[in-house]
C-alpha positions as CSV (number, residue, x, y, z in Angstrom):
1,Q,-13.0,-24.4,-13.9
2,V,-13.4,-23.8,-10.3
3,Q,-15.5,-20.5,-9.3
4,L,-14.9,-19.0,-6.1
5,V,-17.6,-16.5,-4.8
6,E,-16.9,-14.0,-1.7
7,S,-18.9,-12.2,0.5
8,G,-19.2,-10.7,4.2
9,G,-17.4,-7.8,3.4
10,G,-18.4,-4.5,4.5
11,L,-18.4,-1.2,7.0
12,V,-17.0,-1.7,10.3
13,Q,-15.5,0.3,13.1
14,A,-11.9,0.0,14.3
15,G,-11.4,-2.8,17.0
16,G,-14.4,-4.5,15.3
17,S,-14.5,-8.0,13.6
18,L,-15.8,-9.5,10.5
19,T,-15.7,-13.1,8.9
20,L,-15.1,-13.1,5.2
21,S,-16.5,-16.2,3.2
22,C,-15.4,-18.0,0.1
23,A,-17.6,-20.5,-1.4
24,A,-15.8,-22.7,-4.3
25,S,-17.6,-24.6,-6.9
26,G,-16.7,-27.9,-7.8
27,S,-15.7,-31.5,-6.2
28,T,-11.8,-31.0,-5.9
29,F,-12.2,-28.0,-3.4
30,S,-10.6,-30.4,-0.5
31,S,-7.4,-30.6,-2.9
32,Y,-6.6,-27.1,-3.2
33,A,-4.8,-24.5,-0.8
34,M,-6.7,-21.8,-0.6
35,A,-5.4,-18.1,0.4
36,W,-6.6,-14.7,1.1
37,F,-5.1,-11.7,-0.2
38,R,-6.3,-7.7,-0.2
39,R,-5.6,-4.7,-2.3
40,T,-5.7,-1.5,-2.0
41,P,-6.0,1.4,-4.7
42,G,-2.2,2.4,-5.6
43,K,-1.0,-0.1,-3.7
44,E,0.1,-3.8,-4.5
45,R,-1.6,-6.8,-4.0
46,E,-0.7,-8.2,-0.7
47,W,-0.9,-11.9,0.5
48,V,-2.9,-12.2,3.9
49,A,-3.6,-16.0,4.5
50,A,-3.3,-19.3,3.6
51,I,-4.7,-22.6,4.3
52,T,-3.6,-26.4,3.2
53,G,-6.1,-28.4,1.7
54,D,-6.4,-30.7,4.4
55,T,-6.4,-27.8,6.8
56,S,-3.5,-29.0,8.8
57,R,-1.6,-25.8,8.0
58,T,-2.3,-22.2,8.2
59,Y,-0.1,-19.2,7.2
60,S,-0.9,-15.3,7.8
61,A,1.3,-12.4,7.4
62,G,2.8,-10.5,10.1
63,S,0.9,-7.5,9.3
64,V,-2.3,-9.9,10.1
65,K,-0.8,-12.2,13.0
66,G,-3.0,-12.8,15.9
67,R,-5.9,-10.8,14.6
68,F,-6.8,-12.5,11.6
69,S,-7.5,-16.6,11.0
70,I,-8.0,-18.5,7.9
71,Y,-10.3,-21.7,8.2
72,R,-12.0,-24.0,5.7
73,D,-15.2,-26.3,5.8
74,N,-14.0,-28.7,3.2
75,A,-17.5,-30.0,3.2
76,K,-19.0,-26.9,2.5
77,N,-16.4,-25.8,-0.1
78,T,-16.1,-23.1,2.1
79,V,-12.8,-21.0,3.0
80,Y,-13.2,-18.1,5.8
81,L,-11.3,-15.4,7.1
82,R,-11.8,-14.3,10.6
83,M,-10.8,-10.9,10.9
84,N,-10.9,-9.3,14.6
85,S,-9.5,-6.4,16.0
86,L,-9.6,-4.6,12.5
87,K,-7.7,-1.6,12.0
88,P,-8.3,1.1,9.3
89,E,-5.2,0.2,7.4
90,D,-6.8,-3.0,6.8
91,T,-9.5,-1.3,4.6
92,A,-9.0,-2.9,1.1
93,C,-10.7,-5.3,-1.2
94,Y,-10.2,-8.9,0.0
95,Y,-9.7,-11.6,-2.7
96,C,-9.9,-15.3,-2.0
97,A,-7.6,-17.6,-4.6
98,G,-7.1,-21.0,-4.9
99,G,-6.2,-23.9,-7.3
100,I,-2.7,-24.9,-6.4
101,M,-1.6,-28.0,-4.4
102,V,0.9,-26.3,-1.9
103,A,-0.3,-23.3,0.1
104,S,2.0,-20.3,-0.9
105,S,1.8,-16.2,-0.4
106,T,2.7,-15.6,-4.4
107,A,-0.5,-14.6,-5.8
108,P,0.4,-15.5,-9.5
109,M,0.9,-19.4,-8.2
110,Y,-3.3,-19.7,-7.9
111,Q,-5.3,-20.2,-10.8
112,Y,-8.8,-19.4,-9.2
113,W,-9.8,-16.1,-7.8
114,G,-13.0,-14.6,-6.8
115,Q,-14.2,-11.2,-7.8
116,G,-13.4,-9.7,-4.2
117,T,-15.5,-8.0,-1.2
118,Q,-14.9,-4.7,0.0
119,V,-13.7,-4.1,3.9
120,T,-14.1,-0.2,5.0
121,V,-12.4,0.3,8.6
122,S,-13.4,3.3,10.0
123,S,-11.5,5.1,12.5
């Protein structure tokens, strides 16, 4: 079983930056692709970004491309989401997910989920 714990959320003004972290337990972290999703009340869960286990490939949604970047440190069992130029519409609870071999934007494919960290962007 893998446990994922997110941190780094908070309140930030529009145009600001935040870096979210997701620490994973277990020794197989580097085997898994990891991803970030977000959800706002009343909306579907939205895929944000994904990264392969070996860090060779990253993917991001069109809504965050050029502003958000995903990266990981396998030695620290941690995946990050660097968020720049934040907008009020980025306000959401952000979740990290993992446990699959191939990076995907499809939420049900991921086995493991964190509890989420809230990001609020004020205008």
